N, C-alpha and C positions, 0 to 999 in steps of 0.2 A: 735930787741926788741925795744919797746917804753917805755920811762921812764916817770913816773908821779910824783915822790917824790918831794914835795915842790914847784912845779911849776904849774901855772895856765895853763890849756890846754883844748882844745876841743878834745874829744875822739869820733871817728867815728867807729862804728862796722858795717861791711857789711857781711851778710850771704846769700849765694845762696842755695836755698832749693829744687833744682830740681832733686837731685840724690836719689839713693835707700835708704839711711839712713833716709830720710825724708818721705818715702812712707808708705803705709799701716797704715795711721792714726798716724804715729810717728813724725809728723812735730813739734808739740808743745814740745814733750818730748826731741827731739834732740836739738832744739833751746835752751831749758832750760839747757840741759847738757852742751852745748857749753858756754853759758853765766855763768853758775856756775863755770866751769873750768877757764874761763877768770877772774872771780871775785877772785877765790882762788889764781891764779897766781899774780894778782895785790896786794892782801893782803900780801902774803908770800914774794914776790920778789920785789914789788914796780915797776914792769915793766909788759908790756903786750907783748904777742907774736905778731909778724908781721902778722902771718897767723893762721887761725883756721882750725882744722882737724876734720872730722866727725868720727863716730864709725868705719867706714870701712877704715879709713886712708886716705881718699881723702881730698884734700885742698878745703874748701868750703867757706872761708871767710878771711877777713882782719881786722886788727885793726890799726888805725892810730891816732896819737896824734899831734896836731898842736897848736901853740901859737895863741891865739885869736888876731885879728887885732884891737880890742878895748876891753876895760874893760868889763867883764861880770857883769851883775847886780846881 
């Protein structure tokens, strides 16, 4: 889990869209579902899962939080 509460961080979300959950014109819908679930987890728990899982249960992405090496504008 990545924690965001009270700390400045750079959040990087990586999603691989080459499997079946993103096929048949479902790419935008599945990406939106993943981002919505991520947003809900951040709001409710103040943390992000280290990996993202598609509708079929496959690991399709990661979420990382790092401290910025300089102050963000």
